[in-house]
C-alpha positions in Angstrom: 18.5 -83.8 -12.1 16.4 -83.1 -15.1 17.5 -80.7 -18.1 15.4 -78.7 -20.3 15.6 -81.5 -23.2 13.9 -83.9 -20.5 17.3 -86.0 -19.9 17.1 -87.3 -16.2 20.0 -88.3 -14.0 19.4 -89.7 -10.9 22.0 -90.7 -7.9 21.3 -92.4 -4.6 24.3 -92.0 -2.7 22.8 -92.8 0.7 21.1 -96.3 0.3 21.7 -98.3 -2.9 24.4 -96.1 -4.6 22.5 -96.5 -7.8 22.8 -94.2 -10.7 19.9 -93.9 -13.3 19.7 -92.1 -16.6 16.7 -91.6 -19.0 14.1 -89.3 -20.3 10.9 -87.6 -19.3 8.6 -86.7 -22.1 5.2 -84.6 -22.3 2.2 -86.8 -22.8 -0.5 -84.0 -22.9 0.5 -80.4 -22.3 -3.0 -79.8 -20.8 -2.0 -82.0 -17.9 1.0 -82.2 -15.5 1.4 -86.1 -16.7 4.7 -87.2 -18.1 6.2 -90.4 -19.7 9.4 -91.7 -18.0 12.0 -94.2 -18.6 15.3 -95.0 -16.7 18.1 -97.5 -17.0 19.8 -98.1 -13.4 23.5 -98.9 -13.1 26.5 -98.7 -10.7 24.0 -100.2 -7.7 26.3 -101.8 -5.0 25.7 -104.6 -2.4 22.4 -106.2 -1.9 21.0 -103.5 -4.5 23.7 -104.9 -7.2 20.7 -106.8 -8.9 19.1 -103.7 -9.9 22.1 -103.0 -12.5 20.9 -102.7 -16.0 17.1 -102.6 -14.8 15.1 -100.7 -17.2 12.1 -98.7 -15.6 9.4 -97.2 -17.3 6.2 -95.4 -16.1 4.3 -92.1 -15.5 5.5 -88.8 -13.7 3.4 -85.9 -12.5 4.3 -82.4 -11.0 3.2 -81.3 -7.7 3.1 -77.4 -8.5 1.6 -76.6 -5.1 4.9 -77.6 -3.3 7.7 -75.2 -3.2 10.0 -76.0 -4.5 8.1 -78.0 -7.1 8.2 -81.8 -6.8 8.3 -84.3 -10.0 7.1 -87.8 -8.8 8.0 -90.7 -11.0 5.8 -93.9 -10.5 7.6 -96.7 -12.5 8.0 -100.3 -12.6 10.7 -102.7 -14.4 11.8 -106.3 -14.3 14.4 -107.1 -11.5 15.7 -110.6 -11.5 12.7 -111.5 -13.8 10.2 -109.9 -11.5 8.2 -107.0 -12.2 9.0 -104.5 -9.5 7.6 -101.1 -8.5 9.8 -97.9 -8.1 8.9 -94.4 -6.6 11.3 -91.7 -7.5 10.9 -88.1 -6.6 13.0 -84.9 -7.9 12.7 -81.6 -6.3 13.0 -78.4 -8.2 15.1 -75.6 -7.4 
């Protein structure tokens, strides 16, 4: 979820069990492009190495979908290796 202040909370209960917290901020209000950052925690099993990973990247909103979709394209170091992540949030 994302609140009106841009605070992001993420939970993946089906695969990694990871939780993430971070922020999304406006880069330029003329475009649907945002900066995002998130830190992962509570990951279990094979995904435990993601705990503490700090992700950063860009986000965009697909206003043509219903509900609107926020797509975050991020990267962060996992065990010393820069790794890509894609997260999607649907509006209500």
